[in-house]
mmCIF file as gemmi writes it, N, C-alpha and C atoms, coordinates in Angstrom:
data_model
loop_
_atom_site.group_PDB
_atom_site.id
_atom_site.type_symbol
_atom_site.label_atom_id
_atom_site.label_alt_id
_atom_site.label_comp_id
_atom_site.label_asym_id
_atom_site.label_entity_id
_atom_site.label_seq_id
_atom_site.pdbx_PDB_ins_code
_atom_site.Cartn_x
_atom_site.Cartn_y
_atom_site.Cartn_z
_atom_site.occupancy
_atom_site.B_iso_or_equiv
_atom_site.pdbx_formal_charge
_atom_site.auth_seq_id
_atom_site.auth_asym_id
_atom_site.pdbx_PDB_model_num
ATOM 1 N N . MET Axp A 1 ? 0.856 -1.178 0 1 0 ? 1 A 1
ATOM 2 C CA . MET Axp A 1 ? 0 0 0 1 0 ? 1 A 1
ATOM 3 C C . MET Axp A 1 ? 0.897 1.234 0 1 0 ? 1 A 1
ATOM 4 N N . ASN Axp A 2 ? 0.606 2.123 -0.871 1 0 ? 2 A 1
ATOM 5 C CA . ASN Axp A 2 ? 1.382 3.354 -0.975 1 0 ? 2 A 1
ATOM 6 C C . ASN Axp A 2 ? 0.787 4.406 -0.038 1 0 ? 2 A 1
ATOM 7 N N . ILE Axp A 3 ? 1.543 4.764 0.972 1 0 ? 3 A 1
ATOM 8 C CA . ILE Axp A 3 ? 1.035 5.642 2.022 1 0 ? 3 A 1
ATOM 9 C C . ILE Axp A 3 ? 1.171 7.115 1.648 1 0 ? 3 A 1
ATOM 10 N N . ILE Axp A 4 ? 2.026 7.441 0.683 1 0 ? 4 A 1
ATOM 11 C CA . ILE Axp A 4 ? 2.298 8.838 0.339 1 0 ? 4 A 1
ATOM 12 C C . ILE Axp A 4 ? 1.048 9.572 -0.163 1 0 ? 4 A 1
ATOM 13 N N . PRO Axp A 5 ? 0.261 9.015 -1.094 1 0 ? 5 A 1
ATOM 14 C CA . PRO Axp A 5 ? -0.951 9.744 -1.521 1 0 ? 5 A 1
ATOM 15 C C . PRO Axp A 5 ? -1.969 9.928 -0.392 1 0 ? 5 A 1
ATOM 16 N N . ILE Axp A 6 ? -2.085 8.941 0.482 1 0 ? 6 A 1
ATOM 17 C CA . ILE Axp A 6 ? -3.024 9.043 1.595 1 0 ? 6 A 1
ATOM 18 C C . ILE Axp A 6 ? -2.579 10.15 2.549 1 0 ? 6 A 1
ATOM 19 N N . LEU Axp A 7 ? -1.294 10.16 2.833 1 0 ? 7 A 1
ATOM 20 C CA . LEU Axp A 7 ? -0.738 11.203 3.695 1 0 ? 7 A 1
ATOM 21 C C . LEU Axp A 7 ? -0.901 12.583 3.063 1 0 ? 7 A 1
ATOM 22 N N . GLY Axp A 8 ? -0.68 12.661 1.759 1 0 ? 8 A 1
ATOM 23 C CA . GLY Axp A 8 ? -0.826 13.935 1.055 1 0 ? 8 A 1
ATOM 24 C C . GLY Axp A 8 ? -2.249 14.465 1.1 1 0 ? 8 A 1
ATOM 25 N N . VAL Axp A 9 ? -3.213 13.601 0.855 1 0 ? 9 A 1
ATOM 26 C CA . VAL Axp A 9 ? -4.616 14.022 0.894 1 0 ? 9 A 1
ATOM 27 C C . VAL Axp A 9 ? -4.994 14.478 2.297 1 0 ? 9 A 1
ATOM 28 N N . GLY Axp A 10 ? -4.533 13.759 3.296 1 0 ? 10 A 1
ATOM 29 C CA . GLY Axp A 10 ? -4.842 14.134 4.673 1 0 ? 10 A 1
ATOM 30 C C . GLY Axp A 10 ? -4.236 15.476 5.068 1 0 ? 10 A 1
ATOM 31 N N . LEU Axp A 11 ? -2.973 15.68 4.725 1 0 ? 11 A 1
ATOM 32 C CA . LEU Axp A 11 ? -2.307 16.934 5.077 1 0 ? 11 A 1
ATOM 33 C C . LEU Axp A 11 ? -2.88 18.126 4.311 1 0 ? 11 A 1
ATOM 34 N N . ILE Axp A 12 ? -3.122 17.95 3.026 1 0 ? 12 A 1
ATOM 35 C CA . ILE Axp A 12 ? -3.69 19.042 2.232 1 0 ? 12 A 1
ATOM 36 C C . ILE Axp A 12 ? -5.106 19.367 2.692 1 0 ? 12 A 1
ATOM 37 N N . GLY Axp A 13 ? -5.89 18.336 2.988 1 0 ? 13 A 1
ATOM 38 C CA . GLY Axp A 13 ? -7.245 18.567 3.497 1 0 ? 13 A 1
ATOM 39 C C . GLY Axp A 13 ? -7.238 19.306 4.818 1 0 ? 13 A 1
ATOM 40 N N . ALA Axp A 14 ? -6.328 18.92 5.705 1 0 ? 14 A 1
ATOM 41 C CA . ALA Axp A 14 ? -6.246 19.594 7.005 1 0 ? 14 A 1
ATOM 42 C C . ALA Axp A 14 ? -5.781 21.037 6.843 1 0 ? 14 A 1
ATOM 43 N N . LEU Axp A 15 ? -4.818 21.266 5.975 1 0 ? 15 A 1
ATOM 44 C CA . LEU Axp A 15 ? -4.318 22.62 5.742 1 0 ? 15 A 1
ATOM 45 C C . LEU Axp A 15 ? -5.406 23.515 5.156 1 0 ? 15 A 1
ATOM 46 N N . ILE Axp A 16 ? -6.135 23.023 4.17 1 0 ? 16 A 1
ATOM 47 C CA . ILE Axp A 16 ? -7.223 23.809 3.573 1 0 ? 16 A 1
ATOM 48 C C . ILE Axp A 16 ? -8.319 24.075 4.605 1 0 ? 16 A 1
ATOM 49 N N . ALA Axp A 17 ? -8.616 23.076 5.44 1 0 ? 17 A 1
ATOM 50 C CA . ALA Axp A 17 ? -9.65 23.259 6.466 1 0 ? 17 A 1
ATOM 51 C C . ALA Axp A 17 ? -9.248 24.334 7.468 1 0 ? 17 A 1
ATOM 52 N N . VAL Axp A 18 ? -7.986 24.358 7.854 1 0 ? 18 A 1
ATOM 53 C CA . VAL Axp A 18 ? -7.523 25.369 8.81 1 0 ? 18 A 1
ATOM 54 C C . VAL Axp A 18 ? -7.553 26.76 8.185 1 0 ? 18 A 1
ATOM 55 N N . ILE Axp A 19 ? -7.154 26.845 6.925 1 0 ? 19 A 1
ATOM 56 C CA . ILE Axp A 19 ? -7.159 28.148 6.243 1 0 ? 19 A 1
ATOM 57 C C . ILE Axp A 19 ? -8.58 28.657 6.057 1 0 ? 19 A 1
ATOM 58 N N . LEU Axp A 20 ? -9.494 27.786 5.624 1 0 ? 20 A 1
ATOM 59 C CA . LEU Axp A 20 ? -10.873 28.207 5.378 1 0 ? 20 A 1
ATOM 60 C C . LEU Axp A 20 ? -11.646 28.459 6.663 1 0 ? 20 A 1
ATOM 61 N N . LYS Axp A 21 ? -11.181 27.912 7.794 1 0 ? 21 A 1
ATOM 62 C CA . LYS Axp A 21 ? -11.876 28.09 9.063 1 0 ? 21 A 1
ATOM 63 C C . LYS Axp A 21 ? -11.95 29.568 9.456 1 0 ? 21 A 1
ATOM 64 N N . GLU Axp A 22 ? -10.964 30.334 9.069 1 0 ? 22 A 1
ATOM 65 C CA . GLU Axp A 22 ? -10.951 31.756 9.416 1 0 ? 22 A 1
ATOM 66 C C . GLU Axp A 22 ? -11.995 32.545 8.631 1 0 ? 22 A 1
ATOM 67 N N . TYR Axp A 23 ? -12.265 32.137 7.39 1 0 ? 23 A 1
ATOM 68 C CA . TYR Axp A 23 ? -13.182 32.889 6.533 1 0 ? 23 A 1
ATOM 69 C C . TYR Axp A 23 ? -14.594 32.316 6.543 1 0 ? 23 A 1
ATOM 70 N N . LYS Axp A 24 ? -14.694 31.018 6.363 1 0 ? 24 A 1
ATOM 71 C CA . LYS Axp A 24 ? -15.993 30.334 6.327 1 0 ? 24 A 1
ATOM 72 C C . LYS Axp A 24 ? -15.904 29.081 7.208 1 0 ? 24 A 1
ATOM 73 N N . PRO Axp A 25 ? -16.274 29.189 8.47 1 0 ? 25 A 1
ATOM 74 C CA . PRO Axp A 25 ? -16.131 28.04 9.377 1 0 ? 25 A 1
ATOM 75 C C . PRO Axp A 25 ? -16.948 26.813 8.965 1 0 ? 25 A 1
ATOM 76 N N . GLU Axp A 26 ? -18.054 27.019 8.266 1 0 ? 26 A 1
ATOM 77 C CA . GLU Axp A 26 ? -18.884 25.874 7.88 1 0 ? 26 A 1
ATOM 78 C C . GLU Axp A 26 ? -18.235 25.026 6.794 1 0 ? 26 A 1
ATOM 79 N N . PHE Axp A 27 ? -17.272 25.568 6.054 1 0 ? 27 A 1
ATOM 80 C CA . PHE Axp A 27 ? -16.592 24.792 5.017 1 0 ? 27 A 1
ATOM 81 C C . PHE Axp A 27 ? -15.59 23.804 5.593 1 0 ? 27 A 1
ATOM 82 N N . LYS Axp A 28 ? -15.199 23.989 6.847 1 0 ? 28 A 1
ATOM 83 C CA . LYS Axp A 28 ? -14.234 23.091 7.473 1 0 ? 28 A 1
ATOM 84 C C . LYS Axp A 28 ? -14.757 21.662 7.503 1 0 ? 28 A 1
ATOM 85 N N . ILE Axp A 29 ? -16.014 21.482 7.841 1 0 ? 29 A 1
ATOM 86 C CA . ILE Axp A 29 ? -16.592 20.146 7.916 1 0 ? 29 A 1
ATOM 87 C C . ILE Axp A 29 ? -16.714 19.521 6.526 1 0 ? 29 A 1
ATOM 88 N N . TYR Axp A 30 ? -17.021 20.336 5.522 1 0 ? 30 A 1
ATOM 89 C CA . TYR Axp A 30 ? -17.129 19.814 4.154 1 0 ? 30 A 1
ATOM 90 C C . TYR Axp A 30 ? -15.778 19.331 3.645 1 0 ? 30 A 1
ATOM 91 N N . ILE Axp A 31 ? -14.742 20.1 3.893 1 0 ? 31 A 1
ATOM 92 C CA . ILE Axp A 31 ? -13.399 19.709 3.468 1 0 ? 31 A 1
ATOM 93 C C . ILE Axp A 31 ? -12.976 18.429 4.187 1 0 ? 31 A 1
ATOM 94 N N . SER Axp A 32 ? -13.29 18.31 5.454 1 0 ? 32 A 1
ATOM 95 C CA . SER Axp A 32 ? -12.939 17.112 6.218 1 0 ? 32 A 1
ATOM 96 C C . SER Axp A 32 ? -13.66 15.882 5.684 1 0 ? 32 A 1
ATOM 97 N N . ILE Axp A 33 ? -14.925 16.027 5.351 1 0 ? 33 A 1
ATOM 98 C CA . ILE Axp A 33 ? -15.698 14.9 4.825 1 0 ? 33 A 1
ATOM 99 C C . ILE Axp A 33 ? -15.165 14.471 3.461 1 0 ? 33 A 1
ATOM 100 N N . VAL Axp A 34 ? -14.883 15.431 2.597 1 0 ? 34 A 1
ATOM 101 C CA . VAL Axp A 34 ? -14.369 15.103 1.257 1 0 ? 34 A 1
ATOM 102 C C . VAL Axp A 34 ? -13.003 14.43 1.364 1 0 ? 34 A 1
ATOM 103 N N . SER Axp A 35 ? -12.148 14.922 2.241 1 0 ? 35 A 1
ATOM 104 C CA . SER Axp A 35 ? -10.835 14.302 2.439 1 0 ? 35 A 1
ATOM 105 C C . SER Axp A 35 ? -10.988 12.872 2.947 1 0 ? 35 A 1
ATOM 106 N N . GLY Axp A 36 ? -11.894 12.661 3.864 1 0 ? 36 A 1
ATOM 107 C CA . GLY Axp A 36 ? -12.131 11.314 4.379 1 0 ? 36 A 1
ATOM 108 C C . GLY Axp A 36 ? -12.643 10.355 3.32 1 0 ? 36 A 1
ATOM 109 N N . ILE Axp A 37 ? -13.516 10.842 2.455 1 0 ? 37 A 1
ATOM 110 C CA . ILE Axp A 37 ? -14.043 9.995 1.374 1 0 ? 37 A 1
ATOM 111 C C . ILE Axp A 37 ? -12.944 9.635 0.385 1 0 ? 37 A 1
ATOM 112 N N . ILE Axp A 38 ? -12.1 10.599 0.048 1 0 ? 38 A 1
ATOM 113 C CA . ILE Axp A 38 ? -10.991 10.327 -0.877 1 0 ? 38 A 1
ATOM 114 C C . ILE Axp A 38 ? -10.032 9.31 -0.269 1 0 ? 38 A 1
ATOM 115 N N . ILE Axp A 39 ? -9.717 9.465 1.011 1 0 ? 39 A 1
ATOM 116 C CA . ILE Axp A 39 ? -8.827 8.51 1.674 1 0 ? 39 A 1
ATOM 117 C C . ILE Axp A 39 ? -9.47 7.129 1.722 1 0 ? 39 A 1
ATOM 118 N N . PHE Axp A 40 ? -10.771 7.063 1.967 1 0 ? 40 A 1
ATOM 119 C CA . PHE Axp A 40 ? -11.458 5.767 1.989 1 0 ? 40 A 1
ATOM 120 C C . PHE Axp A 40 ? -11.353 5.071 0.638 1 0 ? 40 A 1
ATOM 121 N N . PHE Axp A 41 ? -11.536 5.81 -0.453 1 0 ? 41 A 1
ATOM 122 C CA . PHE Axp A 41 ? -11.439 5.186 -1.77 1 0 ? 41 A 1
ATOM 123 C C . PHE Axp A 41 ? -10.014 4.778 -2.107 1 0 ? 41 A 1
ATOM 124 N N . LEU Axp A 42 ? -9.026 5.503 -1.604 1 0 ? 42 A 1
ATOM 125 C CA . LEU Axp A 42 ? -7.639 5.097 -1.82 1 0 ? 42 A 1
ATOM 126 C C . LEU Axp A 42 ? -7.305 3.815 -1.063 1 0 ? 42 A 1
ATOM 127 N N . VAL Axp A 43 ? -7.919 3.618 0.088 1 0 ? 43 A 1
ATOM 128 C CA . VAL Axp A 43 ? -7.637 2.454 0.919 1 0 ? 43 A 1
ATOM 129 C C . VAL Axp A 43 ? -8.525 1.269 0.555 1 0 ? 43 A 1
ATOM 130 N N . SER Axp A 44 ? -9.653 1.503 -0.068 1 0 ? 44 A 1
ATOM 131 C CA . SER Axp A 44 ? -10.652 0.45 -0.287 1 0 ? 44 A 1
ATOM 132 C C . SER Axp A 44 ? -10.138 -0.71 -1.132 1 0 ? 44 A 1
ATOM 133 N N . SER Axp A 45 ? -9.26 -0.462 -2.087 1 0 ? 45 A 1
ATOM 134 C CA . SER Axp A 45 ? -8.744 -1.57 -2.894 1 0 ? 45 A 1
ATOM 135 C C . SER Axp A 45 ? -7.906 -2.513 -2.04 1 0 ? 45 A 1
ATOM 136 N N . ASN Axp A 46 ? -7.099 -1.977 -1.142 1 0 ? 46 A 1
ATOM 137 C CA . ASN Axp A 46 ? -6.313 -2.823 -0.247 1 0 ? 46 A 1
ATOM 138 C C . ASN Axp A 46 ? -7.184 -3.457 0.824 1 0 ? 46 A 1
ATOM 139 N N . LEU Axp A 47 ? -8.248 -2.805 1.199 1 0 ? 47 A 1
ATOM 140 C CA . LEU Axp A 47 ? -9.157 -3.347 2.199 1 0 ? 47 A 1
ATOM 141 C C . LEU Axp A 47 ? -9.856 -4.597 1.676 1 0 ? 47 A 1
ATOM 142 N N . LYS Axp A 48 ? -10.181 -4.614 0.379 1 0 ? 48 A 1
ATOM 143 C CA . LYS Axp A 48 ? -10.834 -5.777 -0.208 1 0 ? 48 A 1
ATOM 144 C C . LYS Axp A 48 ? -9.923 -6.992 -0.152 1 0 ? 48 A 1
ATOM 145 N N . SER Axp A 49 ? -8.665 -6.827 -0.456 1 0 ? 49 A 1
ATOM 146 C CA . SER Axp A 49 ? -7.752 -7.969 -0.396 1 0 ? 49 A 1
ATOM 147 C C . SER Axp A 49 ? -7.562 -8.445 1.042 1 0 ? 49 A 1
ATOM 148 N N . PHE Axp A 50 ? -7.579 -7.536 2.004 1 0 ? 50 A 1
ATOM 149 C CA . PHE Axp A 50 ? -7.486 -7.925 3.411 1 0 ? 50 A 1
ATOM 150 C C . PHE Axp A 50 ? -8.724 -8.708 3.842 1 0 ? 50 A 1
ATOM 151 N N . ILE Axp A 51 ? -9.895 -8.282 3.436 1 0 ? 51 A 1
ATOM 152 C CA . ILE Axp A 51 ? -11.137 -8.993 3.782 1 0 ? 51 A 1
ATOM 153 C C . ILE Axp A 51 ? -11.134 -10.389 3.158 1 0 ? 51 A 1
ATOM 154 N N . ASP Axp A 52 ? -10.667 -10.501 1.919 1 0 ? 52 A 1
ATOM 155 C CA . ASP Axp A 52 ? -10.576 -11.814 1.285 1 0 ? 52 A 1
ATOM 156 C C . ASP Axp A 52 ? -9.625 -12.738 2.046 1 0 ? 52 A 1
ATOM 157 N N . LEU Axp A 53 ? -8.516 -12.178 2.523 1 0 ? 53 A 1
ATOM 158 C CA . LEU Axp A 53 ? -7.563 -12.978 3.299 1 0 ? 53 A 1
ATOM 159 C C . LEU Axp A 53 ? -8.177 -13.444 4.613 1 0 ? 53 A 1
ATOM 160 N N . VAL Axp A 54 ? -8.905 -12.578 5.29 1 0 ? 54 A 1
ATOM 161 C CA . VAL Axp A 54 ? -9.51 -12.959 6.568 1 0 ? 54 A 1
ATOM 162 C C . VAL Axp A 54 ? -10.61 -13.997 6.362 1 0 ? 54 A 1
ATOM 163 N N . THR Axp A 55 ? -11.42 -13.828 5.325 1 0 ? 55 A 1
ATOM 164 C CA . THR Axp A 55 ? -12.497 -14.805 5.101 1 0 ? 55 A 1
ATOM 165 C C . THR Axp A 55 ? -11.949 -16.164 4.66 1 0 ? 55 A 1
ATOM 166 N N . ARG Axp A 56 ? -10.768 -16.186 4.09 1 0 ? 56 A 1
ATOM 167 C CA . ARG Axp A 56 ? -10.173 -17.457 3.71 1 0 ? 56 A 1
ATOM 168 C C . ARG Axp A 56 ? -9.769 -18.259 4.949 1 0 ? 56 A 1
ATOM 169 N N . PHE Axp A 57 ? -9.378 -17.573 6.017 1 0 ? 57 A 1
ATOM 170 C CA . PHE Axp A 57 ? -8.98 -18.254 7.243 1 0 ? 57 A 1
ATOM 171 C C . PHE Axp A 57 ? -10.17 -18.67 8.107 1 0 ? 57 A 1
ATOM 172 N N . ILE Axp A 58 ? -11.317 -18.08 7.872 1 0 ? 58 A 1
ATOM 173 C CA . ILE Axp A 58 ? -12.487 -18.406 8.711 1 0 ? 58 A 1
ATOM 174 C C . ILE Axp A 58 ? -13.172 -19.639 8.213 1 0 ? 58 A 1
């Protein structure tokens, strides 16, 4: 799993949320949600292979 894109999305999302918090506080939650969704989709392909591995042992 390549951690660099996940780390990048998280850091950029947090930075944008902090910057926008001063001007439009309600956008902070939107940026956080979008960043979380992007990170989930980046991780989901590896999550599927992990679930397959666990179900094989059960």
